[in-house]
py3Dmol code that shows the C-alpha trace and the ligand (Angstrom):
import py3Dmol

protein = """\
ATOM      1  CA  MET A   1      65.286 107.572 166.889  1.00  0.00           C
ATOM      2  CA  ALA A   2      65.452 109.362 170.149  1.00  0.00           C
ATOM      3  CA  THR A   3      67.447 107.635 173.119  1.00  0.00           C
ATOM      4  CA  GLY A   4      67.157 108.694 176.981  1.00  0.00           C
ATOM      5  CA  ARG A   5      67.572 107.462 180.291  1.00  0.00           C
ATOM      6  CA  SER A   6      64.294 105.933 180.568  1.00  0.00           C
ATOM      7  CA  LEU A   7      63.900 104.540 177.234  1.00  0.00           C
ATOM      8  CA  VAL A   8      64.660 100.960 176.052  1.00  0.00           C
ATOM      9  CA  VAL A   9      64.425 100.196 172.613  1.00  0.00           C
ATOM     10  CA  ALA A  10      63.487  96.485 172.519  1.00  0.00           C
ATOM     11  CA  ARG A  11      65.135  95.247 169.477  1.00  0.00           C
ATOM     12  CA  PRO A  12      68.416  96.492 169.711  1.00  0.00           C
ATOM     13  CA  GLN A  13      68.516  95.231 173.435  1.00  0.00           C
ATOM     14  CA  VAL A  14      68.188  91.703 172.074  1.00  0.00           C
ATOM     15  CA  ALA A  15      71.150  92.243 169.690  1.00  0.00           C
ATOM     16  CA  ALA A  16      73.515  94.109 171.800  1.00  0.00           C
ATOM     17  CA  ALA A  17      73.086  92.656 175.317  1.00  0.00           C
ATOM     18  CA  ILE A  18      72.700  89.055 174.525  1.00  0.00           C
ATOM     19  CA  ARG A  19      74.795  87.422 171.762  1.00  0.00           C
ATOM     20  CA  ILE A  20      72.937  84.541 170.426  1.00  0.00           C
ATOM     21  CA  PRO A  21      73.776  81.991 168.119  1.00  0.00           C
ATOM     22  CA  GLU A  22      72.687  82.637 164.434  1.00  0.00           C
ATOM     23  CA  ARG A  23      69.780  80.184 164.277  1.00  0.00           C
ATOM     24  CA  MET A  24      68.370  81.245 167.706  1.00  0.00           C
ATOM     25  CA  GLY A  25      68.470  84.832 166.173  1.00  0.00           C
ATOM     26  CA  ALA A  26      66.171  83.958 163.294  1.00  0.00           C
ATOM     27  CA  GLN A  27      63.600  82.736 165.903  1.00  0.00           C
ATOM     28  CA  LEU A  28      63.995  85.602 167.977  1.00  0.00           C
ATOM     29  CA  ARG A  29      63.500  87.952 164.942  1.00  0.00           C
ATOM     30  CA  LEU A  30      59.924  86.268 164.623  1.00  0.00           C
ATOM     31  CA  VAL A  31      59.259  87.408 168.364  1.00  0.00           C
ATOM     32  CA  PHE A  32      60.537  90.879 167.684  1.00  0.00           C
ATOM     33  CA  PRO A  33      59.407  92.155 164.127  1.00  0.00           C
ATOM     34  CA  SER A  34      61.034  95.422 163.006  1.00  0.00           C
ATOM     35  CA  ALA A  35      57.972  97.327 163.880  1.00  0.00           C
ATOM     36  CA  ALA A  36      58.236  96.170 167.462  1.00  0.00           C
ATOM     37  CA  PRO A  37      56.675  98.899 169.441  1.00  0.00           C
ATOM     38  CA  ARG A  38      58.998 101.178 171.518  1.00  0.00           C
ATOM     39  CA  LEU A  39      58.785 100.376 175.288  1.00  0.00           C
ATOM     40  CA  PHE A  40      59.259 102.742 177.860  1.00  0.00           C
ATOM     41  CA  VAL A  41      60.949 101.347 180.727  1.00  0.00           C
ATOM     42  CA  HIS A  42      61.713 103.115 184.157  1.00  0.00           C
ATOM     43  CA  GLU A  43      65.473 102.515 183.892  1.00  0.00           C
ATOM     44  CA  GLY A  44      65.944 102.823 187.723  1.00  0.00           C
ATOM     45  CA  ALA A  45      63.167 100.106 188.417  1.00  0.00           C
ATOM     46  CA  ARG A  46      65.220  97.901 185.777  1.00  0.00           C
ATOM     47  CA  GLN A  47      68.317  98.576 187.538  1.00  0.00           C
ATOM     48  CA  ALA A  48      66.953  97.698 190.943  1.00  0.00           C
ATOM     49  CA  LEU A  49      65.496  94.395 189.777  1.00  0.00           C
ATOM     50  CA  GLU A  50      68.620  93.426 188.138  1.00  0.00           C
ATOM     51  CA  ARG A  51      70.533  94.336 191.445  1.00  0.00           C
ATOM     52  CA  LYS A  52      68.499  91.742 193.455  1.00  0.00           C
ATOM     53  CA  LEU A  53      69.386  89.312 190.671  1.00  0.00           C
ATOM     54  CA  ARG A  54      72.759  89.953 191.100  1.00  0.00           C
ATOM     55  CA  ILE A  55      72.656  89.279 194.882  1.00  0.00           C
ATOM     56  CA  ALA A  56      71.218  85.878 194.274  1.00  0.00           C
ATOM     57  CA  PHE A  57      73.309  84.874 191.495  1.00  0.00           C
ATOM     58  CA  PRO A  58      76.946  84.051 191.641  1.00  0.00           C
ATOM     59  CA  GLY A  59      77.892  85.868 188.330  1.00  0.00           C
ATOM     60  CA  PRO A  60      77.152  88.448 185.849  1.00  0.00           C
ATOM     61  CA  VAL A  61      73.416  89.178 185.261  1.00  0.00           C
ATOM     62  CA  ILE A  62      72.186  90.873 182.302  1.00  0.00           C
ATOM     63  CA  LEU A  63      68.348  91.918 182.488  1.00  0.00           C
ATOM     64  CA  SER A  64      66.148  92.885 179.511  1.00  0.00           C
ATOM     65  CA  ILE A  65      62.664  94.252 179.998  1.00  0.00           C
ATOM     66  CA  THR A  66      60.126  93.213 177.407  1.00  0.00           C
ATOM     67  CA  ASP A  67      56.657  93.993 175.941  1.00  0.00           C
ATOM     68  CA  ASN A  68      56.462  90.486 174.460  1.00  0.00           C
ATOM     69  CA  ARG A  69      53.108  88.551 175.291  1.00  0.00           C
ATOM     70  CA  HIS A  70      54.599  85.264 174.405  1.00  0.00           C
ATOM     71  CA  SER A  71      57.605  84.989 176.439  1.00  0.00           C
ATOM     72  CA  ILE A  72      56.943  86.708 179.717  1.00  0.00           C
ATOM     73  CA  ILE A  73      59.972  85.298 181.665  1.00  0.00           C
ATOM     74  CA  THR A  74      62.808  83.690 179.872  1.00  0.00           C
ATOM     75  CA  HIS A  75      66.184  83.104 181.349  1.00  0.00           C
ATOM     76  CA  ARG A  76      69.436  81.078 180.786  1.00  0.00           C
ATOM     77  CA  VAL A  77      73.023  80.824 181.834  1.00  0.00           C
ATOM     78  CA  GLN A  78      75.450  81.289 179.240  1.00  0.00           C
ATOM     79  CA  LYS A  79      79.308  81.329 179.744  1.00  0.00           C
ATOM     80  CA  GLY A  80      78.584  81.900 183.369  1.00  0.00           C
ATOM     81  CA  ALA A  81      76.303  84.892 183.028  1.00  0.00           C
ATOM     82  CA  LEU A  82      72.569  84.869 183.584  1.00  0.00           C
ATOM     83  CA  HIS A  83      70.499  86.220 180.932  1.00  0.00           C
ATOM     84  CA  VAL A  84      67.042  87.285 181.889  1.00  0.00           C
ATOM     85  CA  ARG A  85      64.124  88.615 180.006  1.00  0.00           C
ATOM     86  CA  VAL A  86      60.940  89.667 181.834  1.00  0.00           C
ATOM     87  CA  HIS A  87      57.862  91.350 180.904  1.00  0.00           C
ATOM     88  CA  HIS A  88      57.596  95.098 182.267  1.00  0.00           C
ATOM     89  CA  MET A  89      54.790  93.940 184.551  1.00  0.00           C
ATOM     90  CA  PHE A  90      57.468  92.719 186.984  1.00  0.00           C
ATOM     91  CA  LEU A  91      59.034  96.032 187.319  1.00  0.00           C
ATOM     92  CA  ASP A  92      56.098  97.316 189.776  1.00  0.00           C
ATOM     93  CA  ALA A  93      55.240  93.966 191.291  1.00  0.00           C
ATOM     94  CA  PRO A  94      54.825  93.580 194.849  1.00  0.00           C
ATOM     95  CA  SER A  95      57.985  92.430 196.720  1.00  0.00           C
ATOM     96  CA  VAL A  96      56.668  88.994 197.376  1.00  0.00           C
ATOM     97  CA  VAL A  97      56.394  88.424 193.398  1.00  0.00           C
ATOM     98  CA  VAL A  98      59.601  89.948 192.788  1.00  0.00           C
ATOM     99  CA  ASP A  99      61.210  87.593 195.507  1.00  0.00           C
ATOM    100  CA  ALA A 100      59.581  84.767 193.714  1.00  0.00           C
ATOM    101  CA  LEU A 101      61.107  85.891 190.209  1.00  0.00           C
ATOM    102  CA  VAL A 102      64.301  85.862 191.656  1.00  0.00           C
ATOM    103  CA  ARG A 103      64.344  82.525 193.277  1.00  0.00           C
ATOM    104  CA  TYR A 104      62.723  81.423 190.042  1.00  0.00           C
ATOM    105  CA  VAL A 105      65.318  82.344 187.666  1.00  0.00           C
ATOM    106  CA  THR A 106      68.465  82.165 189.862  1.00  0.00           C
ATOM    107  CA  ARG A 107      67.485  78.827 191.544  1.00  0.00           C
ATOM    108  CA  GLY A 108      64.744  77.093 189.532  1.00  0.00           C
ATOM    109  CA  ASP A 109      62.627  77.262 192.514  1.00  0.00           C
ATOM    110  CA  ARG A 110      59.327  75.518 191.546  1.00  0.00           C
ATOM    111  CA  ASP A 111      57.127  76.816 194.358  1.00  0.00           C
ATOM    112  CA  ALA A 112      57.975  80.409 193.051  1.00  0.00           C
ATOM    113  CA  SER A 113      56.307  79.471 189.742  1.00  0.00           C
ATOM    114  CA  ALA A 114      52.884  79.538 191.487  1.00  0.00           C
ATOM    115  CA  THR A 115      53.235  82.970 192.722  1.00  0.00           C
ATOM    116  CA  LEU A 116      54.696  84.037 189.399  1.00  0.00           C
ATOM    117  CA  GLY A 117      51.798  82.696 187.539  1.00  0.00           C
ATOM    118  CA  ASP A 118      49.125  84.519 189.853  1.00  0.00           C
ATOM    119  CA  HIS A 119      50.811  87.605 188.997  1.00  0.00           C
ATOM    120  CA  ILE A 120      50.881  86.785 185.243  1.00  0.00           C
ATOM    121  CA  ASP A 121      47.058  86.156 185.379  1.00  0.00           C
ATOM    122  CA  ASP A 122      46.264  89.329 187.326  1.00  0.00           C
ATOM    123  CA  ASN A 123      48.263  91.420 184.636  1.00  0.00           C
ATOM    124  CA  GLY A 124      46.873  89.728 181.697  1.00  0.00           C
ATOM    125  CA  PHE A 125      45.506  93.108 180.695  1.00  0.00           C
ATOM    126  CA  ARG A 126      49.040  94.481 180.413  1.00  0.00           C
ATOM    127  CA  LEU A 127      50.014  92.047 177.858  1.00  0.00           C
ATOM    128  CA  ALA A 128      50.217  94.068 174.585  1.00  0.00           C
ATOM    129  CA  ARG A 129      47.402  93.276 172.103  1.00  0.00           C
ATOM    130  CA  ARG A 130      48.421  95.620 169.439  1.00  0.00           C
ATOM    131  CA  LYS A 131      48.534  94.086 165.870  1.00  0.00           C
ATOM    132  CA  ARG A 132      52.015  92.995 165.704  1.00  0.00           C
ATOM    133  CA  ASN A 133      52.621  94.903 162.510  1.00  0.00           C
ATOM    134  CA  ALA A 134      50.926  98.078 163.348  1.00  0.00           C
ATOM    135  CA  PRO A 135      53.899 100.407 163.318  1.00  0.00           C
ATOM    136  CA  LEU A 136      54.103 103.344 165.870  1.00  0.00           C
ATOM    137  CA  VAL A 137      55.277 106.498 164.414  1.00  0.00           C
ATOM    138  CA  SER A 138      56.446 109.014 166.789  1.00  0.00           C
ATOM    139  CA  LYS A 139      58.288 111.335 164.935  1.00  0.00           C
ATOM    140  CA  GLY A 140      56.098 113.521 162.740  1.00  0.00           C
ATOM    141  CA  LYS A 141      57.015 116.203 160.000  1.00  0.00           C
ATOM    142  CA  HIS A 142      56.884 119.046 162.742  1.00  0.00           C
ATOM    143  CA  HIS A 143      56.350 117.380 166.242  1.00  0.00           C
ATOM    144  CA  ASP A 144      58.294 114.465 167.614  1.00  0.00           C
ATOM    145  CA  LEU A 145      55.842 112.884 170.029  1.00  0.00           C
ATOM    146  CA  LEU A 146      58.574 110.519 171.743  1.00  0.00           C
ATOM    147  CA  ASP A 147      60.601 113.473 172.430  1.00  0.00           C
ATOM    148  CA  LEU A 148      57.525 115.444 173.950  1.00  0.00           C
ATOM    149  CA  PHE A 149      56.705 112.304 175.801  1.00  0.00           C
ATOM    150  CA  GLU A 150      60.046 111.771 177.525  1.00  0.00           C
ATOM    151  CA  GLY A 151      60.400 115.324 178.712  1.00  0.00           C
ATOM    152  CA  ILE A 152      56.932 115.212 180.255  1.00  0.00           C
ATOM    153  CA  ASN A 153      57.418 111.827 181.702  1.00  0.00           C
ATOM    154  CA  GLU A 154      60.602 113.182 183.360  1.00  0.00           C
ATOM    155  CA  ARG A 155      59.058 116.498 184.633  1.00  0.00           C
ATOM    156  CA  TYR A 156      55.582 115.354 185.883  1.00  0.00           C
ATOM    157  CA  PHE A 157      55.944 111.690 186.542  1.00  0.00           C
ATOM    158  CA  GLY A 158      59.266 110.866 187.633  1.00  0.00           C
ATOM    159  CA  GLY A 159      59.827 108.905 184.483  1.00  0.00           C
ATOM    160  CA  THR A 160      57.473 106.269 185.799  1.00  0.00           C
ATOM    161  CA  VAL A 161      54.765 106.260 182.581  1.00  0.00           C
ATOM    162  CA  ASN A 162      55.401 103.158 180.766  1.00  0.00           C
ATOM    163  CA  ALA A 163      53.095 103.596 177.791  1.00  0.00           C
ATOM    164  CA  VAL A 164      53.718 103.704 174.048  1.00  0.00           C
ATOM    165  CA  ILE A 165      52.909 106.935 172.138  1.00  0.00           C
ATOM    166  CA  THR A 166      52.177 107.098 168.200  1.00  0.00           C
ATOM    167  CA  TRP A 167      50.597 109.681 165.726  1.00  0.00           C
ATOM    168  CA  GLY A 168      47.123 108.331 164.482  1.00  0.00           C
ATOM    169  CA  LYS A 169      46.443 107.463 161.236  1.00  0.00           C
ATOM    170  CA  ARG A 170      45.335 110.206 158.738  1.00  0.00           C
ATOM    171  CA  PRO A 171      41.635 109.522 158.385  1.00  0.00           C
ATOM    172  CA  THR A 172      40.269 109.168 154.915  1.00  0.00           C
ATOM    173  CA  ARG A 173      37.739 111.588 154.403  1.00  0.00           C
ATOM    174  CA  LYS A 174      37.073 110.570 150.755  1.00  0.00           C
ATOM    175  CA  GLY A 175      36.228 113.489 148.867  1.00  0.00           C
ATOM    176  CA  ASN A 176      34.319 114.811 151.669  1.00  0.00           C
ATOM    177  CA  THR A 177      35.432 118.651 152.255  1.00  0.00           C
ATOM    178  CA  ALA A 178      33.116 119.777 154.705  1.00  0.00           C
ATOM    179  CA  PRO A 179      34.883 120.510 158.167  1.00  0.00           C
ATOM    180  CA  ARG A 180      34.734 118.122 160.590  1.00  0.00           C
ATOM    181  CA  ARG A 181      32.177 118.472 163.497  1.00  0.00           C
ATOM    182  CA  THR A 182      34.319 117.210 165.984  1.00  0.00           C
ATOM    183  CA  ILE A 183      37.949 116.124 166.360  1.00  0.00           C
ATOM    184  CA  LYS A 184      39.427 113.741 168.944  1.00  0.00           C
ATOM    185  CA  LEU A 185      42.961 115.235 169.450  1.00  0.00           C
ATOM    186  CA  GLY A 186      44.217 112.495 171.422  1.00  0.00           C
ATOM    187  CA  SER A 187      43.239 109.032 172.924  1.00  0.00           C
ATOM    188  CA  TYR A 188      44.439 106.603 175.373  1.00  0.00           C
ATOM    189  CA  SER A 189      43.748 102.869 174.959  1.00  0.00           C
ATOM    190  CA  ALA A 190      44.459 101.125 178.626  1.00  0.00           C
ATOM    191  CA  VAL A 191      44.605  97.651 177.021  1.00  0.00           C
ATOM    192  CA  ASP A 192      47.386  98.544 174.731  1.00  0.00           C
ATOM    193  CA  ARG A 193      48.941 101.213 176.983  1.00  0.00           C
ATOM    194  CA  LEU A 194      48.762 103.117 173.662  1.00  0.00           C
ATOM    195  CA  ILE A 195      48.525 107.117 173.504  1.00  0.00           C
ATOM    196  CA  ARG A 196      47.418 108.392 169.964  1.00  0.00           C
ATOM    197  CA  VAL A 197      47.678 111.743 168.917  1.00  0.00           C
ATOM    198  CA  HIS A 198      45.512 113.133 166.084  1.00  0.00           C
ATOM    199  CA  PRO A 199      47.885 113.737 163.052  1.00  0.00           C
ATOM    200  CA  ALA A 200      46.054 117.372 162.496  1.00  0.00           C
ATOM    201  CA  LEU A 201      48.414 118.354 165.246  1.00  0.00           C
ATOM    202  CA  ASP A 202      51.377 117.668 163.463  1.00  0.00           C
ATOM    203  CA  GLN A 203      51.431 121.032 161.509  1.00  0.00           C
ATOM    204  CA  LYS A 204      53.885 123.832 161.734  1.00  0.00           C
ATOM    205  CA  TRP A 205      51.077 126.387 163.102  1.00  0.00           C
ATOM    206  CA  VAL A 206      50.198 123.970 165.888  1.00  0.00           C
ATOM    207  CA  PRO A 207      52.623 125.182 168.681  1.00  0.00           C
ATOM    208  CA  ARG A 208      54.706 122.431 170.771  1.00  0.00           C
ATOM    209  CA  TYR A 209      53.131 123.316 174.035  1.00  0.00           C
ATOM    210  CA  PHE A 210      49.783 122.616 172.813  1.00  0.00           C
ATOM    211  CA  VAL A 211      50.718 119.165 171.434  1.00  0.00           C
ATOM    212  CA  ALA A 212      52.600 118.674 174.817  1.00  0.00           C
ATOM    213  CA  TYR A 213      49.381 119.390 176.503  1.00  0.00           C
ATOM    214  CA  ILE A 214      47.505 116.764 174.615  1.00  0.00           C
ATOM    215  CA  VAL A 215      50.273 114.210 175.151  1.00  0.00           C
ATOM    216  CA  TYR A 216      50.198 115.295 179.045  1.00  0.00           C
ATOM    217  CA  HIS A 217      46.288 115.007 179.132  1.00  0.00           C
ATOM    218  CA  GLU A 218      46.579 111.218 177.596  1.00  0.00           C
ATOM    219  CA  MET A 219      49.419 110.460 179.928  1.00  0.00           C
ATOM    220  CA  LEU A 220      47.188 111.293 182.934  1.00  0.00           C
ATOM    221  CA  HIS A 221      44.708 108.767 181.871  1.00  0.00           C
ATOM    222  CA  HIS A 222      47.327 106.137 181.744  1.00  0.00           C
ATOM    223  CA  VAL A 223      47.963 107.179 185.605  1.00  0.00           C
ATOM    224  CA  ILE A 224      44.560 108.004 186.936  1.00  0.00           C
ATOM    225  CA  PRO A 225      41.899 105.358 186.234  1.00  0.00           C
ATOM    226  CA  GLY A 226      38.333 106.618 185.478  1.00  0.00           C
ATOM    227  CA  SER A 227      36.045 106.894 188.722  1.00  0.00           C
ATOM    228  CA  ARG A 228      32.891 104.693 188.577  1.00  0.00           C
ATOM    229  CA  GLY A 229      29.809 106.290 189.999  1.00  0.00           C
ATOM    230  CA  LEU A 230      26.231 106.184 189.086  1.00  0.00           C
ATOM    231  CA  GLY A 231      26.508 103.434 186.649  1.00  0.00           C
ATOM    232  CA  ARG A 232      28.855 105.397 184.533  1.00  0.00           C
ATOM    233  CA  VAL A 233      32.447 105.848 184.314  1.00  0.00           C
ATOM    234  CA  ASN A 234      33.895 109.456 184.922  1.00  0.00           C
ATOM    235  CA  LEU A 235      36.933 109.453 182.961  1.00  0.00           C
ATOM    236  CA  HIS A 236      38.109 112.919 184.308  1.00  0.00           C
ATOM    237  CA  PRO A 237      37.456 112.564 188.061  1.00  0.00           C
ATOM    238  CA  PRO A 238      38.364 115.810 190.181  1.00  0.00           C
ATOM    239  CA  GLU A 239      41.851 114.431 190.829  1.00  0.00           C
ATOM    240  CA  PHE A 240      42.351 114.191 187.251  1.00  0.00           C
ATOM    241  CA  LYS A 241      41.321 117.801 186.704  1.00  0.00           C
ATOM    242  CA  GLU A 242      43.441 118.980 189.771  1.00  0.00           C
ATOM    243  CA  ARG A 243      46.588 117.157 188.059  1.00  0.00           C
ATOM    244  CA  GLU A 244      45.784 118.620 184.776  1.00  0.00           C
ATOM    245  CA  LYS A 245      45.809 122.041 186.073  1.00  0.00           C
ATOM    246  CA  GLN A 246      49.743 121.347 186.933  1.00  0.00           C
ATOM    247  CA  PHE A 247      50.613 121.353 183.290  1.00  0.00           C
ATOM    248  CA  ARG A 248      52.945 124.412 182.832  1.00  0.00           C
ATOM    249  CA  HIS A 249      51.056 125.786 179.943  1.00  0.00           C
ATOM    250  CA  PHE A 250      47.598 124.795 181.054  1.00  0.00           C
ATOM    251  CA  GLU A 251      45.874 127.947 180.489  1.00  0.00           C
ATOM    252  CA  ARG A 252      47.710 128.804 177.456  1.00  0.00           C
ATOM    253  CA  ALA A 253      46.861 125.442 175.764  1.00  0.00           C
ATOM    254  CA  LEU A 254      43.186 125.829 176.578  1.00  0.00           C
ATOM    255  CA  GLU A 255      43.115 129.568 175.014  1.00  0.00           C
ATOM    256  CA  TRP A 256      45.106 128.408 171.914  1.00  0.00           C
ATOM    257  CA  GLU A 257      42.317 125.522 171.512  1.00  0.00           C
ATOM    258  CA  ARG A 258      39.476 127.937 171.944  1.00  0.00           C
ATOM    259  CA  ARG A 259      40.825 130.291 169.169  1.00  0.00           C
ATOM    260  CA  ARG A 260      41.957 127.577 166.731  1.00  0.00           C
ATOM    261  CA  VAL A 261      39.529 124.685 167.146  1.00  0.00           C
ATOM    262  CA  ALA A 262      37.905 125.911 163.912  1.00  0.00           C
ATOM    263  CA  ARG A 263      40.929 125.709 161.841  1.00  0.00           C
ATOM    264  CA  LEU A 264      41.914 122.196 163.381  1.00  0.00           C
ATOM    265  CA  LEU A 265      38.449 121.108 162.349  1.00  0.00           C
ATOM    266  CA  ARG A 266      39.151 121.984 158.742  1.00  0.00           C
ATOM    267  CA  SER A 267      42.491 120.713 158.653  1.00  0.00           C
TER     268      SER A 267
END
"""
ligand_1 = """\
1
ZN
Zn 40.460 112.762 178.403
"""
view = py3Dmol.view(width=600, height=400)
view.addModel(protein, "pdb")
view.setStyle({"model": 0}, {"cartoon": {"style": "trace"}})
view.addModel(ligand_1, "xyz")
view.setStyle({"model": 1}, {"stick": {}})
view.zoomTo()
view.show()
């Protein structure tokens, strides 16, 4: 599993950062199944929030960021240390919400909980709705999507994209040997913040820069919402197209796609 400055792997974080009694551990395992999706967290944002908590609390503070729809904020004091786990929706929250969060977990401020409740309601769409057991597979035979994602995130997005990425399932084509008519090389689900890449790209003859281009394109969908106009949504508004051209191998990737699309359709 790749590690990097901007990556927090939810489950080991629980085990390593917070020592929990055996029985509680069993409960937590229900919440974090082994197939827990990898959660990308902007580490700078996490540290900034932890600093604010530390200023307000007279003791050590350990902050974990989760993607858990069932416990959006949990906190407790153990041996003088404040352990806080919050959903990633608080990392980019407005400062009035962050202040409320700090008051709520350090002083149990009841007034703060109304502000927090509103923020949670407003961000309900960010609560992951993936099937808990659907594993995310980012390491392919030839290309490692997580590795590509992290590199692109650093280079083009300052590490701020918190989405998850997986190879799509190989579609069952049951005896159908005719070439495909179309192939969707990548997709992005805003509800799940999930990027899927078509498994046909996990082949030796598919260059890394082309897979990177697909990943970059889907990351742009995470960053730039579709624009509404004339009753339909334009998923690739002008801003999107401008940003897309900033990809280092943009022309080369398009050229490769033109030359190889037939082979991709057959694979
Ligand atoms: Zn697109």
